[in-house]
C-alpha positions as CSV (number, residue, x, y, z in Angstrom):
1,X,114.0,117.7,114.3
2,X,113.8,119.2,110.7
3,X,114.1,117.4,107.2
4,X,117.5,118.6,106.4
5,X,118.9,117.0,109.6
6,X,117.8,113.7,108.1
7,X,117.7,114.2,104.3
8,X,120.4,112.9,101.8
9,X,122.1,116.2,100.6
10,X,123.7,114.2,97.7
11,X,120.7,113.9,95.4
12,X,120.9,112.7,91.3
13,X,118.1,114.0,89.0
14,X,117.0,113.9,85.4
15,X,115.4,115.4,83.1
16,X,112.2,114.7,81.2
17,X,113.7,114.3,78.1
18,X,116.3,111.8,79.5
19,X,116.1,108.5,77.8
20,X,115.5,105.4,80.6
21,X,118.6,103.6,79.8
22,X,120.6,106.8,80.8
23,X,118.6,107.0,84.0
24,X,118.8,103.5,84.7
25,X,122.8,104.1,84.5
26,X,122.7,106.6,86.9
27,X,120.6,104.9,89.2
28,X,123.2,102.2,88.9
29,X,126.1,104.1,89.3
30,X,125.0,106.1,92.4
31,X,123.2,103.1,93.7
32,X,120.0,104.5,94.3
33,X,116.2,103.5,93.3
34,X,114.6,107.0,92.1
35,X,115.5,110.2,90.5
36,X,113.7,113.1,91.0
37,X,112.7,114.8,87.6
38,X,113.6,118.4,87.4
39,X,113.0,121.1,84.7
40,X,115.4,123.9,83.6
41,X,114.2,125.9,86.5
42,X,115.4,123.2,88.8
43,X,111.7,122.5,90.1
44,X,110.7,118.8,90.5
45,X,108.3,117.9,88.0
46,X,108.1,114.1,88.6
47,X,109.8,111.2,90.1
48,X,111.2,108.3,88.4
49,X,111.6,104.9,90.0
50,X,113.4,101.7,89.0
51,X,110.4,100.1,88.8
52,X,109.2,102.6,86.2
53,X,112.0,101.9,84.0
54,X,111.4,98.2,84.6
55,X,107.7,98.2,83.7
56,X,108.3,100.5,80.8
57,X,110.6,98.4,79.1
58,X,108.7,95.2,79.5
59,X,105.3,96.7,78.3
60,X,106.3,98.9,75.7
61,X,108.3,96.5,73.2
62,X,110.8,99.3,72.8
63,X,114.6,99.6,74.3
64,X,115.0,101.7,77.3
65,X,117.0,104.0,75.0
66,X,114.2,105.0,72.9
67,X,111.8,105.8,75.6
68,X,112.0,109.1,77.5
69,X,111.1,109.7,81.3
70,X,108.2,112.1,80.4
71,X,106.7,109.0,78.9
72,X,106.8,107.0,82.3
73,X,106.4,109.5,84.9
74,X,103.4,110.6,86.8
75,X,102.4,114.1,87.1
76,X,101.7,113.8,90.9
77,X,104.9,114.7,93.1
78,X,104.8,114.8,96.9
79,X,107.3,116.6,98.6
80,X,108.6,118.3,101.6
81,X,110.6,121.4,102.3
82,X,114.0,120.9,104.0
83,X,112.9,122.9,107.0
84,X,109.8,121.3,107.7
85,X,109.4,118.9,110.9
86,X,110.4,115.7,110.2
87,X,107.1,114.1,111.4
88,X,105.4,116.5,108.7
89,X,107.6,114.8,106.2
90,X,106.5,111.6,107.7
91,X,102.8,112.1,107.3
92,X,103.0,113.0,103.8
93,X,105.1,109.7,103.2
94,X,102.4,107.6,105.0
95,X,99.7,109.5,103.3
96,X,100.9,109.2,99.9
97,X,102.4,105.8,100.4
98,X,105.8,106.8,99.1
99,X,109.3,105.7,100.1
100,X,110.9,108.8,99.0
101,X,110.3,112.8,99.1
102,X,112.0,115.3,97.2
103,X,113.1,117.7,99.5
104,X,112.7,121.8,98.2
105,X,114.0,124.7,99.4
106,X,111.7,127.7,99.6
107,X,111.8,128.9,96.3
108,X,110.7,125.2,95.4
109,X,114.3,123.9,94.0
110,X,115.5,120.7,94.9
111,X,118.0,120.3,97.5
112,X,117.9,116.9,98.5
113,X,115.9,113.6,99.1
114,X,114.2,111.8,102.1
115,X,114.1,108.3,102.2
116,X,112.9,105.6,104.3
117,X,116.3,104.3,104.8
118,X,117.3,107.8,106.1
119,X,114.7,107.7,108.5
120,X,115.4,104.3,109.7
121,X,119.2,104.8,110.2
122,X,118.5,108.1,112.0
123,X,115.8,106.7,114.6
124,X,116.3,106.0,118.1
125,X,114.7,103.7,120.9
126,X,112.9,105.4,123.8
127,X,114.6,104.6,127.0
128,X,112.8,105.4,130.2
129,X,111.4,108.9,130.1
130,X,113.9,109.8,127.0
131,X,111.8,110.3,123.8
132,X,113.9,110.7,120.7
133,X,112.8,113.3,118.3
134,X,112.7,110.5,115.7
135,X,111.7,107.4,117.4
136,X,111.5,103.5,116.1
137,X,107.8,104.0,116.4
138,X,108.1,106.8,113.8
139,X,110.1,104.9,111.5
140,X,107.8,101.3,111.9
141,X,104.5,103.4,111.6
142,X,105.7,105.2,108.3
143,X,107.3,102.0,107.2
144,X,104.2,100.0,107.5
145,X,101.8,102.5,106.0
146,X,104.0,103.0,102.7
147,X,104.0,99.1,102.3
148,X,100.3,98.5,103.1
149,X,98.6,97.6,99.9
150,X,96.8,100.6,98.5
151,X,93.3,98.8,98.4
152,X,93.5,98.3,102.3
153,X,95.0,101.8,102.8
154,X,92.1,103.4,100.5
155,X,89.6,101.4,102.6
156,X,91.0,102.7,106.1
157,X,90.7,106.2,104.7
158,X,86.9,105.8,104.5
């Protein structure tokens, strides 16, 4: 099974110069908890989460409308490509402990987003000898790895 079969093709994004209030409004309007941050060429340069917005607004002492996305995103972006095997994407999610991956085309431009929600909804139970392409076991092991406290995750890799 390929990532493109599971991913959400209707992805919304923002720019680095977008302010947090505008980004939060997009998240509210489209019921999403993250926005890929894209540059002028459509390349993902970061990910903005609702938690990033809340923490920035709570700690910076400025209204969200005065804080730009570039001020709060990290430089690390984990992603996958639309033609990747779903299990390769799950491995990235487990290792990086991320709930969502931007999905890129071969040119590196944003095509969609792969979320744990999408994975859970597509996962199937194994019946007898039938082994689904995306099993409950796949979904649960990824969910558990993502939810694990970072200190425990780091200790497990040593």
